[in-house]
C-alpha positions, 0 to 999 in steps of 0.5 A, spaced: 262 406 171 257 411 173 251 407 171 246 405 177 247 398 178 243 394 183 247 392 189 246 388 195 246 392 202 252 388 204 255 390 197 253 398 198 256 398 205 263 395 202 263 400 196 261 406 201 265 405 207 271 404 203 269 411 199 269 414 206 276 412 208 279 418 205 275 423 210 279 424 216 275 428 220 271 424 224 272 424 232 266 425 237 269 429 242 266 435 245 259 433 244 254 433 250 253 426 254 247 423 252 245 415 254 239 411 254 239 408 261 232 411 262 230 405 257 227 411 253 231 411 247 237 408 244 244 409 243 249 413 247 255 418 246 259 414 252 258 407 250 264 402 248 265 398 242 270 396 237 274 402 236 277 405 230 279 412 232 281 416 238 278 423 240 282 429 242 280 428 249 283 421 249 277 417 248 277 411 243 271 411 239 268 407 234 263 410 228 259 407 222 263 412 217 260 411 210 258 415 204 251 416 203 253 415 195 259 416 191 255 418 185 257 425 184 256 431 179 262 435 181 269 433 178 274 435 183 281 433 181 283 430 187 277 426 189 276 418 187 269 419 187 269 425 182 264 424 176 269 423 171 272 417 175 272 410 173 269 407 179 264 402 182 258 406 184 253 405 190 247 409 193 244 408 200 236 410 201 235 414 207 232 407 210 238 403 209 242 408 213 238 408 219 237 401 219 245 400 218 246 405 224 241 402 229 243 395 227 251 396 228 249 399 235 245 394 237 251 389 236 255 394 240 260 395 234 259 403 234 257 409 238 255 413 232 254 415 225 259 419 221 255 421 214 258 424 208 256 424 201 257 425 194 253 430 190 247 427 187 242 432 182 243 438 186 247 440 193 240 441 196 237 434 194 243 431 197 243 435 203 235 434 204 236 426 204 242 427 209 238 431 214 232 426 213 237 420 215 239 424 222 231 426 223 229 419 222 234 417 227 233 422 232 225 423 232 223 416 230 228 411 233 230 416 238 237 415 237 242 418 242 248 416 239 253 421 236 252 424 229 256 427 225 254 430 218 259 432 213 255 438 210 255 441 203 256 448 203 252 449 196 246 447 200 241 452 202 242 455 209 236 453 212 238 445 210 245 447 214 241 449 220 237 443 220 243 439 219 245 442 226 239 441 229 240 433 229 247 433 228 252 433 234 258 436 230 257 438 222 263 440 218 264 443 212 271 442 208 275 448 206 278 442 201 285 446 199 290 450 203 289 456 198 283 459 194 287 458 188 288 451 189 281 450 190 280 453 184 284 450 180 283 442 183 275 443 184 273 448 179 265 448 181 266 449 189 267 456 191 272 459 197 267 465 198 261 460 199 265 455 203 267 461 208 260 463 208 257 457 210 262 456 216 260 463 218 253 461 218 254 455 222 258 459 227 253 464 228 247 459 229 251 455 234 253 462 238 245 464 238 243 457 240 247 459 247 243 465 248 236 465 253 230 468 250 227 474 255 223 469 258 229 465 260 228 459 255 234 456 251 233 455 244 234 448 240 241 446 241 245 447 235 251 442 233 253 442 241 260 438 239 261 445 234 264 444 227 270 442 223 274 442 216 279 438 213 284 440 208 288 435 203 295 436 204 301 435 198 296 435 192 298 442 191 304 446 192 303 449 199 308 449 204 307 447 212 307 455 213 301 456 208 297 450 211 298 453 218 297 460 217 290 457 214 288 453 220 290 460 224 285 464 220 280 458 220 280 457 228 280 464 229 274 466 224 269 460 225 270 457 232 272 450 229 273 445 234 279 441 229 282 442 223 284 435 220 289 434 215 289 429 210 295 427 206 293 426 198 293 419 196 294 418 188 287 416 185 286 412 178 286 416 172 288 422 175 289 429 172 297 430 170 296 437 175 296 432 181 303 429 183 304 421 182 306 420 189 303 421 196 306 425 201 310 422 207 305 420 212 310 423 217 308 430 214 301 429 216 303 427 223 308 433 224 302 438 222 297 435 227 303 436 232 304 443 230 297 444 230 296 442 237 302 446 239 298 452 236 291 450 240 294 448 247 301 450 248 301 458 246 305 457 240 303 461 233 304 458 226 309 464 224 314 461 230 313 454 229 316 455 222 320 461 223 327 459 220 325 454 216 324 453 209 317 454 210 316 446 211 316 442 218 322 438 220 320 431 219 325 428 223 323 431 229 317 434 232 315 441 231 316 443 239 323 440 239 325 443 233 323 450 235 327 449 242 333 447 238 332 454 234 331 458 240 337 455 245 337 462 247 330 461 251 333 456 255 335 452 260 329 453 264 328 452 271 322 448 273 321 451 280 321 459 277 318 459 270 311 460 269 306 456 265 307 459 258 315 458 259 314 451 261 309 449 256 315 450 251 320 445 254 321 439 250 318 433 253 313 437 257 306 436 256 300 440 259 299 435 264 306 434 266 306 442 267 300 442 271 304 437 276 310 441 276 306 447 278 302 444 283 308 440 286 313 445 286 309 449 292 311 444 297 318 442 295 324 442 290 324 438 284 329 433 282 330 429 276 327 423 278 321 427 280 320 430 273 320 423 270 315 421 275 310 426 273 311 424 266 316 428 263 320 425 257 327 427 260 330 424 254 328 431 250 328 435 256 335 434 259 338 440 255 333 445 256 332 444 264 336 446 270 334 442 276 337 442 284 341 435 281 342 437 274 344 442 269 345 441 262 352 445 262 355 445 255 350 440 252 345 446 250 351 449 246 353 443 243 354 443 235 351 436 234 345 437 239 340 437 233 344 430 231 343 427 238 335 427 237 335 425 230 332 418 229 336 412 228 338 409 222 334 403 220 336 397 216 332 397 209 328 391 208 330 386 202 323 384 201 
């Protein structure tokens, strides 16, 4: 059903919000703080509403998350909106997206807009309309809420630059973990083009921080940075391959986030794709491993070392690493440096900082760590304290089994 049908605005919203649910990359952390308390604008990046997602900094956020259209001239095998897909189509006008955003905000339903789109006519034509939406919200409606634009790498660099001038965050999807998979499943998309667009965004963002010889700052550019998304489980890429790709993306393009989206089987799919979706826990473990790489000093190689290339789905990756590296434990929280403490299972970054701050004044005991937020069930084999030593527990052959999830009775219905 690829022909244009006249839909009510309500029906368009139903179709295009449902079509946007496959996009994982919509979090509003990292942007500059703006509000309209002075009465001169509309919207806020700090307001509260009906929240549907959690930002990396812990704030609960709500965004109007829609596609501008689910018509598309591309035929990506994994995408429900591909040109060959038999799905109901709809398309918003520029004014309809602007009106929806403002009305949802006025009702305190949302804090901002996450806008993506299928490609209509050409990448440039599609990107022009998306930029018009952001420009109209900012310049004509003085909207100060959050805007995230999912940009199209095949569009001209000038259009992507304009997108960054109006949006808080821009994102460009790398689509798949490897170039070979992109070529196989999305033949119209070129990995080199995607990387070039991401590099341009990084350069423009860095340039926006430099003052001119007169001391003036250039116009802000995507203050919340750029992100990307990979589809997981559609091809045969291992977790080691996926995390290696993430490492390169973070280092090369200064990304704020890499999002992992578990493949979901779609109607009328090609025989190239799997018939079942990967375990949702795999996506969760990848996010945990990603967190370890960004905030806990781990690299991708050591997270997956000693495995078949895939993360253990039964336990979190830090605990799995500790069980494979028992020679590095037990750790004395009174003496260990920050980098070592961050590797102790059950210790989060805040707990580690509390340990460092408190141990200057007194010796730490079991109850002290528990009060600081440590998960002592996970930490107990890996630490030694004034009133606790793991003894033979650390070398116990059944230690890994102690952390395995308890078996559950399967439902009969």
